[in-house]
DOSE-787134 format. One record per residue (C-alpha): x, y, z. Coordinates in steps of 0.5 Angstrom, whole numbers, padded with zeros to 4 digits, always signed. Each point is the difference from the previous one (the first is absolute). Last residue first. Example, Ala and Ser with C-alpha at 12.3 -4.5 7.8 and 13.67 -1.06 7.14 Angstrom:
2
+0027-0002+0014;-0002-0007+0002;
END
This chain:
108
-0024-0019+0019;-0006-0004+0003;-0006-0003-0003;-0008+0001+0001;-0001+0002-0008;-0002+0007+0002;+0006+0000+0005;+0005-0001-0006;-0003+0005-0004;+0001+0005+0006;+0007-0002+0001;+0002+0000-0007;-0002+0007+0000;+0004+0002+0006;+0006-0003-0002;-0001+0003-0007;-0001+0007+0003;+0006+0000+0004;+0004-0002-0006;-0003+0005-0004;+0002+0006+0005;-0004+0005-0003;+0003+0007-0002;-0005+0002-0006;+0006+0000-0004;+0003-0007+0003;-0007-0003-0001;-0001+0002-0008;+0007-0002-0001;-0001-0007+0003;-0007-0001-0005;+0005+0002-0005;+0005-0005+0001;-0006-0005+0001;-0003+0001-0006;+0006-0001-0004;+0002-0006+0004;-0007-0003-0003;+0002+0002-0007;+0007-0003+0001;-0003-0007+0003;-0005+0000-0006;+0006+0001-0005;+0004-0006+0003;-0006-0005-0002;+0002+0002-0007;-0004+0003-0006;+0003+0000-0007;-0006-0005-0003;-0005+0004+0004;+0002+0007-0002;+0000-0002-0008;-0007-0003+0001;-0003+0006+0003;-0006+0000+0004;+0003-0004+0006;-0004-0005+0003;+0005-0005+0001;+0000+0000+0008;+0007+0003+0000;-0002+0005-0006;-0006+0002+0004;+0004+0001+0006;+0005+0004-0003;-0005+0005-0003;-0003+0001+0007;+0007+0001+0002;+0001+0005-0005;-0006+0004+0002;+0002+0000+0007;+0006+0003-0002;-0003+0006-0004;-0005+0001+0006;+0006+0000+0005;+0003+0005-0004;-0006+0005+0000;+0000-0002+0008;+0008+0002+0000;-0001+0007-0004;-0006+0001+0005;+0004-0001+0006;+0006+0004-0003;-0005+0006-0001;-0002-0001+0007;+0007+0000+0003;+0002+0006-0004;+0004-0001-0006;+0007+0001+0000;+0002+0001-0008;-0003-0007-0002;+0006-0003-0002;+0003+0002+0006;-0005-0002+0005;+0000-0007-0004;+0007-0001+0002;-0001+0001+0007;-0006-0004+0000;+0004-0006-0004;+0005+0001+0006;-0005+0000+0006;-0003-0006-0004;+0006-0004-0001;+0002+0001+0008;-0007-0002+0002;+0000-0006-0004;+0007-0002+0002;-0002+0001+0008;-0006-0005-0002;
END
């Protein structure tokens, strides 16, 4: 998790320079637009993974690692949103996992 936090911090610093130091609100909107784009790409990868892609040339080229790459892109952008909003994602994930486990009657 520390490696992800470091990567996220470095990527946010880079993106801030690229986009001329936007305000946090502008940065959040940028990340939401990017997340929407990445979720669209993940949706396409899932369709290709299950053999339901619309374009046959993409179906022929698709590899399982493409699905993993798209999942990673969504996670990275989500981490950027959390960091920009000042959310400790590790703490939030632990709390959420406990809540889900409690709902099922299991324990973490």
